[in-house]
Steps between C-alpha positions, in 0.01 A plus 500: 500500500659736251498448124873417502454234764218344291730499194774322696247244620389428139855473374595250768187295437561478124866414556392187681318392180830493306501845327847641441616847605476627140149358465388657831640838396323473166169399666486780753680764293780567752878484493676166567672672792164552674412133439822388668419729802159340528646146492753591772254662745124514532523854653594777257803704605424851629511773248806715523431872512750682285701758694531823310818695514511876470830651390397843630414373847805278544739778628253602769396163649752509783381848601136389500590198710676716758193728528274204555732366767499839677118491502509200739612741777284792395154586621220327307350828378838637382624218278576522128218459255562415135425858406747633752775258381441609141511867600831454688650312209408778262598792730813365667645263237352631175338167402256478210283199587133424461276468807395141404865386483569630853177355631578147368846499662394657834199266530719193460798619707287623791354153538845343488651743750214469750502125460873490562464687828528280807158387614393558863336212681201536728410309814145424599420658838287319758296764688381438851144614595481833686867584443608690185342769284596725210433869425519700176372815329369512144369772268131520399293753310157606630236737358470701822212749497505503121878552470751225400732481805808293569471318829699239692385155606632366831494115527565295811505120435536212741748251357332184623132550409540766231245717682562857375379837626506803275479877550513766230633848574585820321873458572750232598652705780562401856146585619346270237761235584413506873126529440511194278665299776244612759213414269649159417558410868139596588357307205708189575441524875868459587864543403727237339735351749781452251660727246330757276685546171548844353673677217737777595215753510582858599223508766688232688863508383723808487821321408616162364819360645683336213560126490279435806140472606535787746310819431481851646135531594283811516446595870122513468490158332729367772252617766209355306647151462606501866142583597359210295791258561580472127811308389595647157694319228642734235545344153798562275486826302375495143382201299720264698267528799167476317490119527539522878141623530353367176160428652410867559668606177252288311216601734516864401474415131222250563296750694555772239389272214196352672359779719638823357428425135328690344613814677258542797293819523445617859437827682757430770773249585305400810224375273748279311658375823155399627451299179833324561352333809238320284766406244722350767212303641434353154868410466480260794317248277790491251769230484857605429672283240460126571405540870219275616371757757365848439657818633225525760554152626875550538443838672255344748786274605751788506301773676517355855881485473544877440631720776237715680477872425635745756253669728573852376489608139794677336418841354629483144421860405743786522409775742517874410392813690428766234328832558170568329541793261248781441338298221411217742761266350787297635809409291614137524802413289422646159116510525243705694184395679211698647389504866209685667561873493467532877855352521657778296826607658521198725743207496340164430626141501508315165551126440617428145418140409527308175152573372364774727580814699343538845496840675452527876429792728370377833314228299503412132396805297570392140579191298608515136620249239870545451617704205817422314521767229725791585301810588166318510227629738207326664215721626177413677220753458366437849827633654434852362127552572560744789711720279246483216227629735704818539620505138224346288634644178811277526296179458437514122864490391648299788716194442320323788170527308661371183639193677163439671330501160758256354464272804120503472432634852365824354208353311265642235246543782739743672550683167122536460452629855781753450347629179152529654635666816694761306195572286276542807733661753776657296857404427642536851207387713429211261858375535476530881185289488689235308783507754249444781370198306855370462547527876215251542724228363697508825218342701263362235563222249591608152213326321248648745628855438473442124145369546420803718636737230281334237186526717575866593543593137173329415329711771667817378692556824868603501591483869719262695227444761260359242777280358583368849134426571450319171829303556377370833166409344677301227698301763192439718312370196762225466490430872853614593669783673635779273760617750862434435710489813777744428705638782626846410814549708538824685814701433777373721599759759846644444717466808712810578868451456700426812711813544684630812321770698627847407696702752386847582855628531641318200590711199450811716740772397728692739317728744611866487641661804237646730241251384567211726220253571336520834503178702173314535508526881718659762624353821253565779224622272202270450424403145152565360300190422219451253246478778603840636479667159177705483254410224523804279255358241210487747218741425676604174260552206544251214731598221332583172643469146430746223260362242658380181379631165359159414291476822389861460 
């Protein structure tokens, strides 16, 4: 109870004892008008806030009101702020008004204008189990390999149970869009039988037909949804369609606040996606709103009603056939990736997926995390070892070595072996000894090779044979096999091009007179066969070649 309400209560109580209005005013030190208000009502009247009038602002109020009305149709991030309104008044109309005066008026009028706008009603939707789902993309920041990177969170949410599947990717393009669907269908074990609600995302929609729900779909998305029997429902463009899939709109923000805060630090996006599986499992014990059952309990009822997955998977990656350049690199979009140098000059097959790039010859020959920065390069030191055996001096300043050091695959043990080998064998031979040690990683486990390097250095040996022997000893000490099964594919044979057989008489110039060709055989004369041809090479001494200066 406020102090004024207590005063009114005391005045009304004393008035019942016979005190007059003048006596009550004298007793409590208030005006007689306040005493009469207390006798009329036990509740004090609300205090009236005085409305201040600004003579300088008065000529511009209609203009400000029109700008605020125009903001109702503008994009949220491009609406007038108080500072922008003040700047326009000063620049366009020459007004001389204080910032606080404009702020007071805009703050009050904006509430009145928004409140006067017609309100939109909402209808509670009853979702059937196994039927509908919602899809959305959201932005998220990740400390990826020590660098703050902007990524995109794909969310697929079942409308009935609230079971959601998430996938984070380096982009929100079509490959990430399709990969997110495939991952969601595999995780859920089926496909919703009803509609899946979407924004008008560019990976799926190439054109919006006005005043209708019809859309011009991307051909690849059309093939994908036909393969998985997806029935899409495209929401209205802009903010008007946000409420049509409000569940997944809130899901993206919920996931970002609870599982991506603080900013996660990971070495790769695959590591973060693996962690999402544990987070989603923990979410099954949560209750949404006032529901009496958990997400997991509702999903257990919904899972058997999903449609089965098709027998064949849909390849979501884009296929390219680039040629390997002389540096052992292939260009994919705006980035370059290394492949084994034995494929230099050959055409390889590349699959560009949302988070990785896979290179195939006859079999898989390289796999890289996808790069998104224009001009970025990804090199693997193992791809260039054959060249480094012939050119050992190129190792020290190579970009492949720098990336191996940053990735941690070229360890301090390798550095120590290289230093000792150069000191014992010389610069060139010591580097070749290191390359032979690096070749051991192709068929021995990495930790065993590192242990072998440490043991070889302790024994004062700087040869790959000693490192290999010590690596196998380290593995046998732990009771396991040190061998890594790595199938090194042979170079794929190049098929000759199918060309027509050349004609012996084609492109032959005119024959001069007197030089006519003799026929192969005359009428009545027997032709000579190969069997009748005498063997002129029999009993002939073998041909000898003059000795070259090098052999001499």
